[in-house]
C-alpha positions as CSV (number, residue, x, y, z in Angstrom):
1,M,9.9,68.1,-30.9
2,A,9.1,66.0,-27.8
3,R,5.9,68.0,-27.4
4,D,4.9,67.0,-31.0
5,D,5.7,63.3,-30.3
6,N,3.4,63.3,-27.2
7,A,0.6,64.9,-29.1
8,G,1.0,62.3,-31.9
9,Q,0.9,59.5,-29.3
10,R,-2.3,61.0,-27.7
11,R,-4.0,61.2,-31.2
12,S,-2.9,57.6,-32.0
13,R,-4.3,56.3,-28.7
14,W,-7.6,58.3,-29.2
15,A,-7.9,56.8,-32.7
16,W,-7.4,53.3,-31.4
17,Q,-10.0,53.8,-28.6
18,K,-12.5,55.2,-31.2
19,R,-12.0,52.2,-33.5
20,G,-12.3,49.9,-30.5
21,A,-15.6,51.5,-29.3
22,V,-17.0,51.3,-32.9
23,A,-16.0,47.6,-33.0
24,L,-17.6,46.9,-29.6
25,F,-20.8,48.8,-30.6
26,S,-20.9,46.7,-33.8
27,V,-20.5,43.4,-31.9
28,L,-23.2,44.5,-29.4
29,L,-25.6,45.5,-32.2
30,V,-25.1,42.2,-34.0
31,S,-25.7,40.3,-30.7
32,V,-28.9,42.2,-30.1
33,L,-30.2,41.6,-33.6
34,L,-29.4,37.9,-33.4
35,A,-31.1,37.6,-30.0
36,A,-34.2,39.5,-31.1
37,P,-37.3,37.2,-31.3
38,V,-38.6,36.3,-34.7
39,S,-41.4,38.7,-35.8
40,A,-44.8,37.2,-35.7
41,W,-45.3,38.2,-39.3
42,E,-42.3,36.2,-40.3
43,R,-44.0,33.0,-39.0
44,L,-46.5,33.5,-41.9
45,R,-46.0,31.7,-45.2
46,D,-45.2,34.1,-48.1
47,D,-48.3,32.6,-49.9
48,A,-50.6,32.8,-46.9
49,P,-54.1,33.7,-48.1
50,E,-55.8,36.9,-46.9
51,R,-59.1,34.9,-46.8
52,Y,-59.8,31.2,-46.8
53,T,-63.1,29.3,-47.0
54,V,-63.0,26.0,-45.0
55,Q,-63.7,23.0,-47.2
56,T,-65.2,19.6,-46.5
57,G,-62.3,17.2,-45.9
58,D,-60.0,19.9,-44.4
59,T,-58.2,19.3,-41.1
60,L,-57.1,21.9,-38.6
61,W,-53.5,20.9,-39.5
62,D,-54.1,21.5,-43.2
63,I,-55.6,24.9,-42.6
64,A,-52.9,26.0,-40.2
65,A,-50.3,24.8,-42.8
66,R,-51.8,27.2,-45.3
67,F,-51.0,30.2,-43.1
68,L,-47.9,29.2,-41.1
69,H,-44.5,27.6,-41.7
70,A,-45.1,25.8,-38.4
71,P,-48.7,24.7,-38.1
72,W,-48.3,24.1,-34.3
73,Q,-48.1,27.9,-33.8
74,W,-51.8,28.1,-34.8
75,P,-53.0,29.1,-31.3
76,E,-50.7,32.2,-31.5
77,L,-52.4,33.2,-34.8
78,W,-55.9,32.3,-33.7
79,R,-57.9,34.9,-31.8
80,E,-61.0,34.4,-29.6
81,N,-64.2,35.0,-31.6
82,P,-66.9,36.2,-29.2
83,Q,-69.7,35.7,-31.7
84,I,-68.9,32.0,-31.9
85,D,-70.0,29.7,-29.0
86,N,-67.0,27.4,-29.3
87,P,-64.1,29.1,-31.2
88,H,-62.2,25.8,-31.4
89,R,-64.9,24.3,-33.7
90,I,-64.5,25.2,-37.3
91,Y,-67.0,24.1,-40.0
92,P,-67.0,23.8,-43.8
93,G,-68.1,27.1,-45.2
94,D,-66.6,29.2,-42.4
95,E,-64.5,32.2,-43.6
96,L,-61.1,32.7,-42.1
97,T,-59.6,36.2,-42.6
98,L,-56.0,37.1,-41.9
99,R,-55.9,40.5,-40.1
100,D,-53.6,42.9,-38.2
101,C,-54.5,42.8,-34.5
102,L,-52.5,45.6,-32.7
103,G,-49.4,44.9,-34.8
104,E,-49.7,41.1,-34.6
105,P,-51.1,38.8,-37.3
106,C,-54.4,37.1,-36.3
107,I,-57.1,35.0,-37.8
108,R,-60.8,36.0,-37.4
109,L,-63.6,33.6,-38.1
110,E,-66.8,34.7,-39.9
111,R,-69.7,32.4,-39.8
112,G,-72.9,33.1,-41.7
113,Q,-76.1,32.9,-39.7
114,H,-78.8,30.5,-40.9
115,V,-82.1,32.2,-41.7
116,V,-85.1,29.9,-41.7
117,K,-88.5,31.1,-43.1
118,L,-91.6,29.7,-41.4
119,S,-93.9,27.7,-43.7
120,P,-96.4,24.9,-43.4
121,D,-93.7,22.5,-44.7
122,V,-91.3,20.8,-42.2
123,R,-87.7,21.6,-43.3
124,T,-84.6,19.9,-41.9
125,L,-81.4,21.9,-41.8
126,P,-78.4,19.9,-42.9
127,H,-76.2,18.8,-40.0
128,R,-72.7,20.2,-40.2
129,E,-69.8,18.2,-38.9
130,A,-66.9,20.3,-37.5
131,I,-63.5,19.7,-39.2
132,E,-61.1,17.4,-37.4
133,P,-57.7,18.4,-36.1
134,L,-56.0,15.5,-38.0
135,P,-57.3,12.8,-40.3
136,R,-59.7,10.9,-38.1
137,D,-59.7,7.8,-40.4
138,A,-55.9,7.6,-39.9
139,V,-56.3,7.0,-36.2
140,E,-59.7,5.5,-35.6
141,A,-58.9,2.1,-37.0
142,F,-55.6,2.2,-35.2
143,L,-57.3,2.9,-31.8
144,R,-59.6,0.0,-32.3
145,Q,-56.6,-2.3,-32.8
146,H,-54.1,-1.0,-30.2
147,R,-54.0,0.4,-26.7
148,I,-51.6,0.5,-23.8
149,V,-51.7,-0.5,-20.1
150,D,-49.1,1.0,-17.8
151,S,-47.7,-2.2,-16.1
152,A,-48.0,-5.9,-15.6
153,E,-49.7,-5.2,-12.3
154,A,-52.3,-3.1,-14.1
155,L,-52.8,-5.9,-16.6
156,N,-53.5,-8.4,-13.9
157,E,-56.3,-6.3,-12.6
158,L,-58.3,-6.4,-15.8
159,A,-61.1,-8.8,-16.8
160,Y,-59.9,-11.8,-18.8
161,V,-61.3,-14.8,-20.7
162,V,-61.5,-18.0,-18.7
163,A,-63.3,-20.4,-21.1
164,G,-65.2,-20.8,-24.3
165,D,-68.7,-22.3,-24.6
166,D,-68.8,-26.1,-24.7
167,K,-65.2,-26.2,-23.4
168,R,-63.8,-24.6,-26.6
169,L,-60.1,-23.6,-26.3
170,I,-60.6,-21.0,-29.1
171,S,-63.7,-19.1,-30.1
172,G,-64.8,-16.9,-33.0
173,A,-67.6,-14.6,-34.1
174,G,-71.0,-15.9,-32.9
175,D,-69.5,-18.0,-30.1
176,M,-70.2,-17.5,-26.4
177,I,-67.2,-17.0,-24.0
178,Y,-66.8,-16.5,-20.3
179,A,-64.7,-13.8,-18.7
180,R,-63.8,-13.2,-15.1
181,Q,-63.8,-9.7,-13.6
182,T,-61.4,-8.9,-10.8
183,D,-62.6,-6.7,-7.9
184,H,-60.6,-3.8,-9.5
185,A,-62.1,-4.4,-13.0
186,R,-65.7,-4.3,-11.6
187,D,-64.9,-1.0,-9.8
188,E,-63.1,0.7,-12.7
189,S,-64.8,-0.6,-15.9
190,A,-68.2,-2.1,-15.1
191,M,-69.6,-4.1,-18.1
192,V,-73.0,-2.9,-19.3
193,R,-75.4,-5.2,-21.1
194,G,-75.3,-4.6,-24.8
195,E,-72.2,-2.4,-24.7
196,S,-69.4,-3.3,-27.1
197,L,-66.3,-4.6,-25.4
198,G,-62.8,-5.1,-26.8
199,I,-61.0,-8.4,-26.6
200,Y,-57.2,-7.9,-26.5
201,R,-54.0,-9.9,-26.4
202,Q,-50.7,-8.7,-24.9
203,G,-48.2,-7.5,-27.4
204,E,-44.6,-6.3,-27.0
205,P,-43.6,-4.3,-23.9
206,Y,-42.4,-0.7,-24.6
207,A,-39.1,-0.2,-22.8
208,G,-37.2,3.0,-22.3
209,A,-33.5,3.6,-22.9
210,D,-32.7,2.3,-19.4
211,G,-34.6,-0.9,-19.9
212,D,-37.5,0.0,-17.6
213,V,-40.9,-1.0,-19.0
214,L,-43.0,2.1,-19.8
215,G,-46.1,0.3,-20.9
216,L,-47.6,-2.9,-22.3
217,E,-49.2,-2.9,-25.8
218,L,-52.6,-4.7,-26.2
219,I,-53.6,-5.8,-29.7
220,S,-57.3,-6.3,-30.5
221,V,-58.5,-9.7,-31.5
222,G,-62.2,-8.9,-31.6
223,E,-65.3,-7.4,-30.0
224,A,-68.0,-8.9,-27.8
225,V,-71.1,-7.8,-25.9
226,L,-72.3,-8.7,-22.4
227,V,-75.1,-11.3,-22.3
228,R,-75.4,-11.9,-18.6
229,R,-73.3,-11.8,-15.4
230,E,-73.3,-13.8,-12.3
231,D,-70.9,-12.7,-9.5
232,D,-67.5,-12.2,-11.0
233,I,-68.2,-14.4,-14.2
234,A,-69.6,-12.6,-17.3
235,Q,-71.0,-14.4,-20.3
236,L,-70.1,-12.6,-23.6
237,E,-71.1,-13.1,-27.2
238,V,-68.3,-12.6,-29.7
239,R,-69.6,-10.2,-32.4
240,R,-66.4,-9.8,-34.4
241,A,-63.0,-11.6,-34.4
242,E,-59.9,-10.8,-36.5
243,Q,-58.2,-13.7,-34.7
244,E,-59.3,-16.6,-32.6
245,V,-60.3,-15.7,-29.0
246,R,-58.2,-17.6,-26.5
247,N,-58.2,-18.1,-22.7
248,N,-56.4,-15.3,-20.8
249,D,-57.3,-12.7,-23.5
250,I,-58.1,-9.3,-21.9
251,V,-61.6,-7.8,-22.0
252,L,-62.0,-4.0,-21.8
253,P,-64.6,-1.4,-22.7
254,L,-63.6,0.2,-26.1
255,E,-61.7,3.5,-26.0
256,S,-63.1,6.7,-27.7
257,P,-60.7,8.3,-30.2
258,F,-60.7,11.8,-28.8
259,S,-61.8,13.5,-25.6
260,D,-64.3,16.3,-25.6
261,A,-61.7,18.8,-24.7
262,P,-60.5,21.3,-27.4
263,F,-58.0,19.5,-29.6
264,M,-55.7,22.0,-31.4
265,P,-52.2,21.5,-32.7
266,R,-49.8,23.3,-30.4
267,A,-46.3,23.0,-28.9
268,P,-46.0,21.8,-25.3
269,R,-45.5,24.6,-22.7
270,N,-42.5,22.8,-21.2
271,E,-39.3,21.6,-22.9
272,V,-39.4,17.8,-23.4
273,S,-37.1,15.3,-25.0
274,G,-37.7,11.7,-25.9
275,S,-37.5,9.2,-28.7
276,I,-39.6,7.0,-31.0
277,L,-40.0,3.7,-29.3
278,A,-41.8,1.6,-31.9
279,V,-44.0,1.5,-34.9
280,P,-47.0,-0.6,-34.0
281,G,-47.5,-3.2,-36.7
282,G,-43.7,-3.9,-37.1
283,V,-43.1,-1.4,-39.9
284,R,-39.4,-0.5,-40.1
285,F,-39.4,2.8,-41.9
286,I,-41.8,5.6,-41.0
287,G,-43.5,8.2,-43.3
288,R,-46.3,10.8,-43.2
289,L,-49.6,9.7,-41.5
290,Q,-48.1,6.7,-39.9
291,V,-48.6,6.0,-36.1
292,V,-45.6,5.8,-33.8
293,A,-45.2,5.2,-30.0
294,I,-42.9,7.6,-28.1
295,D,-41.5,7.4,-24.6
296,L,-43.3,10.5,-23.3
297,G,-46.7,10.5,-21.7
298,T,-49.0,12.4,-19.4
299,Q,-46.5,12.3,-16.6
300,D,-44.2,14.3,-18.9
301,G,-47.0,16.8,-19.6
302,M,-48.2,15.3,-23.0
303,Q,-51.7,16.2,-24.1
304,P,-53.8,15.4,-27.2
305,G,-52.8,18.0,-29.8
306,H,-49.2,18.5,-28.7
307,V,-46.8,18.7,-31.6
308,L,-43.1,17.5,-31.3
309,R,-40.4,17.9,-33.9
310,V,-38.4,14.8,-34.9
311,D,-34.6,15.0,-35.1
312,Q,-32.4,12.4,-36.8
313,Q,-28.9,11.9,-35.5
314,G,-26.2,13.4,-37.7
315,E,-23.7,11.2,-39.5
316,R,-20.4,10.1,-38.1
317,V,-17.5,11.2,-40.2
318,N,-13.7,11.1,-40.0
319,D,-11.8,14.3,-39.5
320,P,-9.6,14.5,-42.7
321,R,-6.6,15.8,-40.7
322,T,-6.8,14.0,-37.3
323,Q,-8.8,10.9,-38.5
324,E,-10.8,11.2,-35.3
325,V,-14.5,10.2,-35.5
326,L,-16.8,13.3,-35.4
327,Q,-20.5,13.3,-34.7
328,L,-22.4,15.8,-37.0
329,P,-25.2,17.8,-35.5
330,A,-28.8,16.3,-35.5
331,E,-31.0,17.3,-38.4
332,E,-34.8,18.2,-38.2
333,A,-36.6,15.5,-40.1
334,G,-40.3,15.9,-39.3
335,A,-43.1,16.6,-36.9
336,L,-45.7,14.5,-35.1
337,M,-48.9,15.1,-33.1
338,I,-49.9,13.4,-30.0
339,F,-53.4,11.9,-30.2
340,K,-53.5,9.3,-27.4
341,P,-51.3,9.8,-24.3
342,Y,-50.9,7.3,-21.5
343,D,-48.9,7.7,-18.3
344,H,-45.4,7.1,-19.8
345,V,-46.1,6.3,-23.5
346,S,-48.0,8.2,-26.2
347,Y,-49.3,7.3,-29.6
348,A,-48.6,10.0,-32.2
349,L,-49.4,10.6,-35.9
350,V,-46.5,11.7,-38.2
351,M,-47.8,15.0,-39.7
352,E,-44.6,15.9,-41.7
353,A,-41.6,13.9,-42.8
354,S,-38.8,15.4,-44.9
355,R,-36.8,12.2,-44.5
356,V,-37.7,8.6,-43.8
357,L,-38.0,8.4,-40.0
358,A,-37.0,5.4,-37.9
359,V,-37.2,3.9,-34.4
360,G,-34.8,5.7,-32.1
361,D,-35.1,9.1,-33.7
362,R,-35.3,11.9,-31.1
363,V,-38.4,13.9,-30.4
364,R,-38.5,17.3,-28.7
365,T,-40.4,20.5,-28.2
366,P,-40.3,22.5,-31.5
367,R,-38.6,25.8,-31.6
């Protein structure tokens, strides 16, 4: 009888061990499945086209959004096209084909070759403009009106207005003004006769969460050209003025909107975290295709084309049992693309907004 009891106990222990092993295996399996990376094919939209012809007016973001849930993952879908001199340039009429490249989704570009027949007549081929990465008109006007200098020390090294013609205190379009160049201004941004120059006035400083000034905003008041120069004094003719030009206004060569480097929407390589500092122009609420200033710059690894997600702080609620105040998790609310980074501050364009964004919302590397 005791022998039967011992055998029953052994069978019971074996059954429990077996059930425990199965449970442990199930937990490990679930953990592996949860930790497994998302398939590249799952990044594709369900309605992603197998073939798309680039249209006039498209932007690189628009095209990427046709294929991907997250347009900033475009470089992972794009593949080098050896038959194209510059694969980062896409033109209206180009054919983009979705393919399987060794088990991974990829985009191949097909570009028709122009065939020109010789004849006595002179024929001019139409010039094709490459599509832009983001709406150029949404940022060009902004960049003519706004720019950033890193510090008050840097501001003091720039050329500045010292007088108007005939002792005018304020000047407008068609008037002559005089500007003084510091030694640093002559070295870093020499004025060239006939070249357009921007006239700016200092706006609000951009300060970080710790109160340190990250940059000083300059707001355009007009444009001028160099007429002549004698030593450190330059005579300028005001060609355009949105506001009156005053003494101590800053004079700088105009900025170009984009660099010549490839400009593609992509996530930063490193993990970054910052916040929206301001909306130039004083707008309170932020929507799609509006420009914002963020507290991340080239010193943080920001480059033109980098995409950041925008998170909004979760609501504060009362626990129904303990009445303690709880902070709900942050919610993803949009995405923005860097188009003009400075040392510690960058201008970015809001590309997506599922909610109304606001100053103080957090920005970070997208998942």
